[in-house]
N, C-alpha and C positions, 0 to 999 in steps of 0.2 A: 356275675363275678368272673374275672379272667382266670384261666388256669395257667400255672407255671410249673412245668415238670423238668427237673434237671438231673443229670447223671454224671458221676465220675466213671472212668473205666473201672471194671472190676479187677482187683489187683491179684497178681499171680502169687501163689502161696509157696513158692519154692524157697522162700527165705522170709525174714521179718521186715517190717516197714522201715522206710527211711524218710528223710525230709522231702524228697522229691514226690513221694506219694502224698504226704501231708499237704503239699503245695496245691495240688488239684482239689483235694478235699476242702481245704480252707476257702479257695475261690468259689467253689460250688455253694458252700455254706453262706458266704457273704451275699451272693446273688439271691439265695433263698430267703435269707433274713430280710433283705431289702424289699423283695417282692411281697413278703408278708406285711411289711410296713405300708405298702401301697394298697393293701386289702385284697391281694390276689390269693386264690386258693393254690397252695404249693404242695409239691411232692418232690422229695430229695432222696435219690437212690444211690447207694454205694454197696460195696460187697467184695466178694472174693471169687476168683476163677480157680477151680480146684482140680480140673482134669488135665490130661495131656502127658506127654512123655517125660517132661522135665520133673513134674511132681512125682510121677511114678518112680523115677530113678532116685530122686532124693530120699523118698520113703525107703526104697530098697537099701540105700547106703546106710540108713539109720536103723535097719533091721526091723522096720515097721510095715504093716500092711497100709496101703494108701489111705484108707478111710481113717484109721487111727491117727496117722500123721496129720491129715488135714484138719481133723477135729481138734487136735492139740494146737496147731499153729493158727487156726482161724481166730482163736481168742486174742492173739496179739494184734490181729488186723481189726477186730471189733473194738479194741482199745484205742486204735489210732484216732478215729473221729472224736471219741470221748476226750482224748488227751488235748485236742486242739479246739474243744467246745463246738464241734460240728454237730448240729442237731438234725440228723437224718431221720427220714420217715421209715425206711426199711433197709435192712442189711441182707442182701441176697447172697446165697452160696450156691454155686452151680451143682453141688451135691444134694440140694433140696429136692425132695420128691416132686414138689409142685413144678419146679423148673424143668426137671428131667422129662416129666410127662408133656409139658408144653413144647419142649424142643422136638420131641418125637412127632407131635401133632403138626408143628410148623414145617418140619422136614417132609412129612408125608404130604402136606399140601403142595409143596414145591414139586415133589415127585409126581403127584396126581396131575399137576398142571403141565407136565411134560418137560421140565427143565433139569432133570437129572438122568444121567446115563452111566453105563458101566464101561470102564476102560482100564488100561494099564498105565500107571505112573512110573516113570523112570527119571530120576534126577537127584538134585541135592536138597537136603533138609537141615536147617539149623534148629537144633533142639532148644537152644537158648531163646530164639525168637518164636519157636513153634511155627516156623514158616518155611515154605518151599522157596528156594533161591535159584535165580538164573545166574549163569556164569558171569554175566555182565555186571551183576550187583556186587560181586565179591571184590575185595581189595587184596591183592597178592594171594588170591585163593582162599581168603578168610572172610567171615562175616564182618562187615564194617562196624557193627555195634558191639559184638561180643568178642571179636578177635580170635574166633575159633574156626577150624576147618569144618564145613558142613559134612554131614554123613550122606553117602550115596545110597539111595534106596530104590527098589523096584518092587511094586506090588499092584495088585488089581484093586481098584477103588471105584467108588461112585463119584462122578464128576458133575459139577454144577455148570450150566451153560451161561457163564458170565458174558461170553461173546454176544449173546442174544440181546444184551442190555446196553450195548455201546451207544446206539442211537437214542434210546429212551433216556439214558443218563445225560447225554449231551443236551438233549432238549430240556431236561430238568434243570441243568446248570444254566442254560441260556435264559430260561424263564424266571429263575430265581437267583439273581446275582449276589444275594446275601445268604445263600444256602450254607456256604462255608465261609467262616471268618478266621483270621484276617484275610484281606483280599489276596495277598500273595500266596496263601495256602489254597484258596479257591483256584487260583491259576495253576498251582502245582497239581491239584487233583484233576482239574479239567484237562490239563495237558496229558496226564497219564491216560485218561479215558480216550482222548483223541488219538493217542499213539497206537491204539488197538488193544482190545481186551482178550485175554486168553482164558479159556475154561480152566477151572481149578478143581483139585481133588477135595471133595466134601466129606470124605470118610478116610479112616485108617484101618488097615487090616491087621489082625493079630495083636491088637492092643487090649489088654483086659481092663483098662481104666478109662472110662468115658461113658457117654450115653449111647446105648446100642441103636444102630440104624433100625427103624421099626420093621422094615421088610427083610432085613438080613442081620441077625444078631451076631454074626461072625465079625462084624465091623462096628466101629464106634464113630460117632459124628466127630469130624475134625474139630479140635479144641477151639479154634478161633470162631467157627460157626456157632458152636455150642455157647461160647462166651457172649457173642454179639446179641444173641436172642434174649439174653437176660433183660434187656431194656423193655421188652414187651412182656416177657413171662412174669416178671415181678408184679405187674399190675393185675394179674389174674389171681394171685393168692396172697398178696401183701396184707390185705385186710380180710379177715375171715368172713365168708359169706358175701363178699363184694367183688365185682369185676370193675376195675378202675379204668379199663381201656377207653371207654366212651368219654370219660371225663378228662383224661390226661394224654391219650394218644390221638393225633400225632403232635400235640403241643409240647414236644420234648426237645430240650436242648442238651446235646452231648458235649461235655468237656473232655478233651483228650490231648495227649502229648504228640508231638510231630512224628515220632517213630511209628505210630500206629495209624497214621493218616489214611493209608491205602485201604486198610481193613474197614475203617469207619466211613470214609467218604466215597468209596467206590463199591467194595464188596457188599457192605451192609444195605445201602439203598437198593442195590440189585436184588439181594435176597428178599427184601421186603416186597418189592414189586412182584417178584416171582411167586410169593406166597399170598399176594392179593391185599397187602397192607399199604397204607399211605406211608410216605417217607417222613423222616423227622422234620421238625420245624427249622432247626439250625444245628450246625456243628461248629464249635470253636476250638481251634487247634493252637495250643500254646507251645512255647519253646521249652528248652531244658534249663534247669538250674545247673550251672557248671561250678565245680570246685577246682580251682587252679586250672581253669579252661578245659576240664574233663567232665563229661556227664557224670552226675552222681548216680551210681549204679551198684546194685548188689554184685553183679558180675565183675565189675572193676574193683570193688572192695573199698571205695572211698566214701562210704555212707556216713551220714550224720543222723544219729538217733534223735528223733523229735523229743523223746522222753528226757534226754539230757538237757536239751535247750529249755523245755518247759519247766523243769525242776529249778533252773537258775533264774530265768527271766519271767516266767509265767506265760500262760497260753496267749493272752492278748498281745504281748510283745512279739511272740513268734508269729502270730497271724499277721500283725502289722508289717513286720520285717519281710515276711515271705512275699507279700504282694507289692511291697513298696521298693524292695531292693532291686527288682527286675521289672521292666515294663511288661505287663502280662500279655503274652503272645510272642515275645522275643526270647531268644537265648540270653542268658546273663550270667556273668561270673559273680559268685557270692563268696563271702568270707565270714567267718565267725566274728572277726573284728568289726565288720559292717553292722552286724546285729548289735554289738555292744555300743557302737557309735550312735546308731539310730535310737537305741533305748535311752541313752543319756541325753542326746541333743534334742530329739524331737518329742519323745514321750515324756521323759522326766522334766526337761526344761521348757519346751514350747507349750505343752499341754499341762503337765502336772504342776509346774510352778505357777502357771496362769490361774489354775483353780485355787491353789493355795493363796496367792496374792489377792485374788478377787474376794474370796470369802473372808480373808483376814481384814481387808479394807472395809468390807460391809460390817464386820463385827466391831471394828475399831471406830470408824467414823459415823456409823449409823446404828450403833448398839444392836447389831445383828438383824436389822430390818432392811429388806429390799424395798426401796421406795416405790410408790405408785407413780408411774409416768405414762403419758400418752404422746402420740405423734411419732413420726419417723425419727430414728436416732442416727448416730454416726456410723453404725455398722449395718443398717437395714439393707443397703444395696448388696453387701457381701453375703448376707443371709439369703437374700432373694436369689443370688447367683447359685448358691448351694442347692436351694430348692429346685431350681430350673435345670441346672447342668448335671447334677449327679444322676438322676434317673436316665437322662439322655445317654450319658456315658455307660452306665451299667446295662442299658438295653443293647449295647454292642459289646458287652463283656469287658469294657475298659475298667477293670477293677483298680488298676493303678492310677489312671487318670482321674477317676471319681474321688479317690481319697486325696489326691493332690488338690482338688477343688476345695474339699473340706479343710485341708491344711492351710489353704489361702485364708480361710476365715480365722483359723487359730492364730496365724501370724498377724493378721489384721488386728485382732484383739490385743495381742502383745504390743503392737505398734501404737494402738489407741491408748494403752496405758502410758507409754512413754511420751506420747504427744500431749495428752491432756493433763498428766501429772496430778492425779487425785490427791496426793500428799500435800501439794501446794494449795490446791483448791480448799482443802480441809482447814487451812490456816486463815481463810478469809470468809467470815460469816456472810458477807454480801454475795458470795458466789455459791451459796448453799444449793440453789436450784441447779447450777452447773454440775456440782458434785453428785447430786441425785441422778442427773441425766447420765453421767459417765458410769456410775456404779450400776445403774439399771442396764445400760447398754452392754456392759461387760457380762452381767449375769444372763442377759437375754441371748447374747452371742454364744456364751458357753452352753446354755440350755439347748439352743438349736444345733450347735456342733455335737453335743452329746447324742441327740436323737439321730443325726446324720451318721455319726461314727458307730452307732450301736451295732450295725451289721459287721463291722470290723473289730470292734472292741466290746464284745457283749458283756464282759465282766466289769469293765471300767465305766461304761456309759451310765448304768444305773447309780453308780457311786457318785458321779458328778451331779446327776439330777437330785439325789438325796442331799448332797452337800449344799445345794441351792434351795432345798425345800420345795422342789417342783414335782409335778406329776411324772410318774414313770411310764406314761403312755407313749409308746414309740411310734405311733402312727405318723406317716410321712407328712401329713397335713400340719403337724406341729413344727416342722422346719419352716417357720414363719416368724418374721419380726413382730415383737410386741405381745407375744403370748406368755411371757413370764409374769406370774402372779405375785403381788406383794405378799411377803411372808415375814414372820419374825423368827428369832431364835437361830439365826445363821452363826455358825462358829467357824474359826479357821480350820480348813480341811486338813486331814492327815495326808502325807505324801502319797500320791497315787502310784508312783513308780519309785520305790525305795532304791537307794544306791546299791549297785552290784559291784563287788570288788573284781577288777579285771583278772586277778590271779585265780579267783574262784571260778569265774566264767571260763577261763582257758583250761582249767582242770576238767 
């Protein structure tokens, strides 16, 4: 059995979730559900990053000690995957005792291997990014992401010898041209490495909120290093009494947004090599969801609450829109109008009406019986294309392209209805066999589409299969023409995507 381990970034808890966080979580869940369909043993990790200056300051502003603050807000982040029906295996918090113990062991290994030394750091630090900044990275003296002036700090820290890993990282990238996807992100990361790597501060002095450095408890581990280690630490305590590292590491795929590329694609593999671990299988860097051409961000304040969208449209519609509105991997401008438009045009009309029409015609023309038919039908080729192309696309994280392929099938079925005109065939007894063939093909195509779409629409897919009286077995092998079994008792299906009033949606 093949292992498939996927992670989202662990989300920073200085505020509550927005649709940008849901975006990554939804994509990871789609990939996980698809790999389960293929029979792979899967592990899906998400969670929260709870240390660092930013969290400490927000807690102070609210008059709370940091642990009380993170315990309260972590619940909102636990709710995020549930809200969008993301079925994760473990939710890690960096304040977990199991994680903290592992971070100390991991850092100690790097120290023992000779890649950590003591020195003085003097320079700029953006609290919003929790990142040290060079002057050249600033725009008009400000962080280009947060628009704030970084703080100038000087302190004695422990440094990681990142520079020692410039050549090993270049060799890694050259040996594995698909290590980072899409390709232009690979080029970006490799170019950064080729430009020369500088050692970075692995600890912070005088910070009471973080994981203590094991050999010097006056310092805490730099929050980004602490956070990155979660991808391994979780495997050591996610299941009581089990160590999952042998099964799932390094078969890990990291999903991340482009603003944290450097940490994941450069710093993280170097840290792993320094600690004696294998590097990840792959990293996929996606773009930003933009609202009015501005990144959706807590700092900017243009957030969209996923709860508001799910309350109006349902979780399946939000999942579908999130990965269909923007080609996964690219930046894309989104609007709430585009969600409403896709809901009505694609989900309600293309798919929902097709299910209603097909079941209604089976009920009306064949007394609710799906006829028994053999041989290739008029939609067999399109079903075969879905079976063949969707796994290929999802293996390179093309969640948008994969659903486009399934939607080609949905559109083909609608076109098939218009071209074959079952209502005309029903008037001619001599064409009874032709009508049987058309109705079977429509049911068969919808059954295959439902199985293929189940990773995207986990609530809707079983409803389609039930409406057709078919097995709810979602194994990928069922995306195959001719597997629809003859059944009786089919009734016109209720609307899968009821009408949403635009004014209600806008409110």
